[in-house]
C-alpha positions in Angstrom: 123.2 93.6 129.7 121.5 96.6 127.5 118.4 94.0 126.3 117.1 94.7 122.8 113.2 93.7 123.4 112.0 93.2 127.0 108.4 92.9 126.9 107.6 93.5 130.4 103.6 93.1 132.4 101.4 94.7 134.9 100.2 93.9 138.2 96.7 93.6 135.8 98.0 91.2 133.6 98.8 89.2 136.4 95.4 89.5 138.7 93.3 89.1 135.2 95.4 85.6 134.6 94.5 84.0 137.7 91.0 85.3 137.3 90.9 82.9 134.2 92.6 79.9 136.3 89.7 80.2 138.7 86.7 80.5 136.5 88.1 77.3 134.6 86.8 79.1 131.5 90.8 79.0 129.9 89.8 79.2 126.3 87.3 79.7 123.9 85.7 82.7 126.5 84.5 86.3 127.1 88.7 87.5 126.5 89.6 85.9 122.8 86.2 88.3 121.7 86.7 91.1 123.5 90.7 91.0 122.3 89.2 89.9 118.7 86.6 92.7 119.1 88.8 96.5 120.4 91.7 94.8 118.0 88.7 95.6 115.3 87.8 98.9 116.4 91.8 99.5 116.8 92.3 98.5 113.1 89.5 100.2 111.9 88.5 97.0 110.2 85.0 94.6 110.9 86.4 91.8 111.0 90.2 90.2 113.7 90.4 86.7 114.4 92.9 85.6 116.4 95.2 82.3 115.8 98.3 81.0 117.4 100.4 82.8 115.5 101.5 85.3 113.6 103.6 82.0 110.9 99.7 80.8 110.9 97.9 83.5 110.3 99.6 84.3 107.5 99.4 81.4 105.7 95.2 80.8 106.4 95.4 83.9 105.0 96.7 82.4 102.0 95.2 79.5 102.7 91.6 81.5 102.5 92.1 83.5 99.1 92.7 79.6 97.1 96.4 80.6 96.9 97.3 77.2 95.7 99.5 76.8 91.9 99.6 80.8 92.6 101.9 82.9 92.9 102.7 84.8 95.3 104.8 87.9 95.3 107.2 89.1 98.8 110.0 91.7 99.4 113.6 89.9 100.6 113.7 91.0 104.0 111.7 90.1 106.7 111.1 87.3 108.9 111.7 84.2 107.0 107.8 82.8 107.9 106.4 85.6 105.1 108.4 83.2 102.2 107.3 79.5 104.6 103.8 80.1 105.5 103.0 80.8 101.4 105.0 77.9 100.2 103.6 76.0 103.6 99.8 76.9 102.2 100.9 75.9 98.2 101.4 79.5 97.0 103.9 79.7 94.7 106.6 82.9 95.9 108.4 85.5 93.8 110.8 88.0 95.8 111.4 91.6 94.4 113.8 94.6 96.2 113.1 96.5 98.7 113.2 100.8 99.0 115.3 102.7 100.9 113.2 102.0 103.5 113.4 98.1 103.6 110.1 97.8 102.2 108.7 96.3 99.9 110.3 98.7 96.2 106.6 99.2 94.3 108.5 99.9 90.9 110.0 96.3 91.2 106.8 95.4 92.5 105.3 96.1 89.5 107.9 94.1 86.5 107.1 91.4 88.6 103.5 91.2 88.5 103.7 91.4 84.5 106.5 88.4 84.3 104.0 86.6 87.0 100.6 87.1 87.3 100.4 86.9 90.8 97.4 85.8 93.1 98.9 87.5 96.0 101.6 90.7 96.8 102.4 90.4 100.1 104.2 94.1 101.5 105.9 93.9 105.0 105.6 96.8 107.5 109.0 96.4 108.0 111.1 97.2 111.1 107.5 99.2 112.1 107.0 101.5 109.7 104.2 100.3 106.7 105.8 99.6 103.1 104.3 102.1 100.4 101.0 101.8 100.7 99.2 103.8 98.0 101.1 103.0 95.1 100.6 99.2 96.0 97.0 99.4 96.5 97.2 101.5 93.3 99.1 98.5 91.1 96.3 96.1 92.6 94.0 98.2 91.4 95.9 98.4 87.9 96.1 94.0 87.6 93.6 92.7 90.2 96.1 91.1 92.7 94.9 90.9 96.2 97.7 92.9 98.5 97.9 90.9 102.1 99.4 92.9 104.3 102.8 91.3 106.8 102.4 93.5 109.9 103.9 91.5 112.4 106.4 94.4 112.9 104.0 96.7 112.9 101.4 97.6 115.6 99.9 100.5 116.0 102.1 102.4 112.2 99.7 104.0 110.7 100.3 105.5 106.7 98.3 108.6 105.8 96.1 108.3 109.2 94.9 104.9 108.5 96.3 102.1 110.8 98.9 98.7 109.2 96.5 96.3 109.1 93.8 97.9 107.3 95.7 99.4 104.3 95.1 95.9 102.2 92.7 93.9 101.6 93.7 91.8 104.4 96.2 91.1 107.1 98.6 89.7 109.6 100.0 90.1 113.1 101.4 88.1 115.2 101.1 88.7 118.8 105.5 86.6 119.8 107.5 88.0 123.0 109.0 90.7 121.4 106.4 92.8 119.5 105.0 95.1 120.3 101.7 93.8 121.7 103.2 90.8 122.9 101.1 87.6 124.6 104.1 85.5 124.4 102.5 83.5 121.6 99.5 84.0 118.8 98.2 86.1 115.5 95.3 87.9 114.0 94.2 87.8 110.7 92.1 90.8 110.2 89.7 92.1 107.0 87.4 94.5 106.2 86.2 92.3 103.5 82.8 90.3 104.6 83.1 87.1 101.7 87.0 86.9 103.3 86.2 86.8 106.5 83.7 83.7 106.1 86.1 81.8 103.9 89.3 82.8 106.7 86.5 81.3 109.0 86.5 78.6 107.8 89.8 77.8 107.4 89.8 78.0 111.9 86.5 76.0 112.6 86.7 72.8 112.2 83.7 71.2 109.4 84.2 72.7 106.0 87.0 71.3 105.3 89.9 69.5 107.1 91.6 72.2 109.4 94.3 72.5 112.7 93.4 73.6 115.6 95.0 77.2 115.5 93.2 79.2 118.9 94.4 81.2 121.2 94.1 80.6 124.6 92.0 83.1 127.0 95.3 83.6 129.0 96.9 84.9 125.9 94.0 87.0 125.1 93.6 88.8 128.2 97.6 89.8 128.8 96.9 90.7 124.3 93.7 93.2 125.4 95.7 94.5 128.4 98.8 95.4 126.0 96.7 97.4 123.5 95.1 99.3 126.0 98.8 101.2 126.2 100.2 100.6 122.7 99.7 104.1 122.0 101.7 105.3 125.1 104.7 102.4 124.0 104.4 103.7 120.7 105.4 107.4 121.1 108.2 106.2 124.0 109.5 104.2 120.9 109.8 107.6 118.5 111.0 109.7 121.4 114.6 107.6 121.9 114.5 106.8 118.4 114.3 110.7 118.0 117.1 111.1 120.7 118.9 108.6 118.7 118.4 110.0 114.9 120.0 113.5 116.4 123.9 111.6 117.4 123.6 109.0 114.7 123.1 111.1 111.4 126.2 111.7 109.7 128.2 108.5 111.2 125.6 105.9 110.3 122.4 105.7 108.1 119.5 106.3 110.6 116.6 105.2 109.6 113.8 108.1 107.9 110.0 107.6 108.1 108.4 108.2 105.2 106.4 110.8 104.0 102.8 110.3 105.2 104.0 107.9 107.7 103.7 106.9 111.4 106.9 105.0 112.5 106.5 102.8 115.9 110.4 101.9 115.5 109.5 98.0 117.1 113.3 97.9 115.8 115.6 100.5 115.1 118.0 99.7 112.6 120.6 101.3 111.8 123.2 100.7 108.7 127.3 100.7 108.7 129.6 99.1 106.1 132.1 97.7 109.6 128.6 97.1 111.4 130.2 93.7 112.8 132.9 95.5 114.4 130.6 97.9 116.1 127.7 94.8 116.9 131.4 93.6 118.9 132.2 96.3 120.0 128.4 97.1 121.6 128.3 93.7 123.1 132.0 93.7 124.5 129.9 97.0 126.7 126.5 94.6 127.3 124.6 96.2 124.7 122.7 94.0 122.7 122.3 94.4 119.3 121.1 92.1 116.3 121.0 91.2 112.5 117.7 91.6 111.5 117.9 89.9 108.6 121.2 88.5 107.7 119.6 86.7 104.8 117.2 87.0 101.9 113.9 85.7 101.1 114.7 83.7 98.3 117.9 82.9 99.2 116.7 80.3 101.9 114.1 79.1 100.0 115.4 78.9 96.6 113.0 81.0 94.4 112.5 82.8 92.0 113.5 86.7 92.4 113.7 89.7 90.2 117.0 91.5 90.9 117.9 93.0 94.3 120.2 95.1 94.7 119.7 97.4 97.5 118.5 94.0 99.7 121.9 92.6 99.1 123.6 95.8 100.0 121.9 96.8 103.0 121.5 93.0 104.3 125.4 93.5 104.9 125.1 96.1 106.6 122.0 96.6 109.1 122.1 96.3 112.6 119.5 97.0 116.1 120.1 98.6 118.8 117.7 98.8 122.0 114.9 101.1 121.6 111.6 99.3 123.4 109.5 101.6 125.8 111.3 100.2 129.3 114.7 102.2 128.6 116.0 104.4 131.1 117.4 107.9 130.2 121.1 106.5 131.6 120.2 103.2 129.3 120.2 105.7 126.2 122.6 107.2 127.2 125.0 105.1 127.6 123.1 103.0 124.3 124.6 106.4 122.3 128.0 106.7 123.8 128.0 103.0 123.0 127.2 103.3 119.0 129.1 106.1 118.7 132.9 105.1 120.7 132.5 102.1 118.4 132.7 104.5 115.4 135.3 106.4 116.3 137.9 103.3 117.1 136.5 102.1 113.9 137.6 105.2 112.5 141.2 105.2 114.4 142.3 102.0 113.7 141.4 102.9 109.3 
């Protein structure tokens, strides 16, 4: 099976993990500090706080701004952690539609802001591409809400030359095993704001109020630090694979497009077709992993207020993702292309 996601680790990671074991400093040590500093530098912000998952990163970011009892706007298409973090933090979610790039629709966001007056808006940089942050930040300045980027799928993505995670007031990342920077589990809350940084730190450190232990280990931090060094190179490989796919798939399916002034890092390469389920079956029968991200909308799974979701309702019936990880061989890439095209041809012959 050609896997849709396949993290790989080098001899450097193995030797570093062994050295940490031998040091007996397995948590709250130098590697955690180094990773936080390097990740902040990479984003171009002053603060990056490590936590145990992307969900916890969202949760603490929301707690740090006092979201209890306040409205929070999220897009319809995302992993459920986006809305669950809002609910766990005591916020009241409102769901809006997506644009043609599967990210938050700014025009509908303005309608939601006028109606619900949210404290926070969470644009999700889905599949590896940033939301339209120019329009979202304009609305933030106009109406006075905070912008928390859900950048779990967008390590290294950028908009107008600025990194995802440094485009809003604060951001949350995940380092789950499938992410472009994998460390097994883990997350980061990033910000360039001194006041927000102090508040975030209080929710991570014990003493100021009841808190969970949300730390990562030195093993995770070291793996993340080493993986981060290779992120740009691996993202370029993802983009090269995506470009090859685009050359073959445009016309027969709806291929992903890159937003003007954006740098898409293709955490997932997501296509659309009305016969999505038949294509997936065909691909799996050929030994090619293909999956749906996501078959649900966030308002459905948690039964919350929402605006009309015409695009998201349509997209979720058609989207599917194919392997695009940077370790694919040329033969595997060609075989994936062959599989998708043969699936389309089979469908056309039977209609």
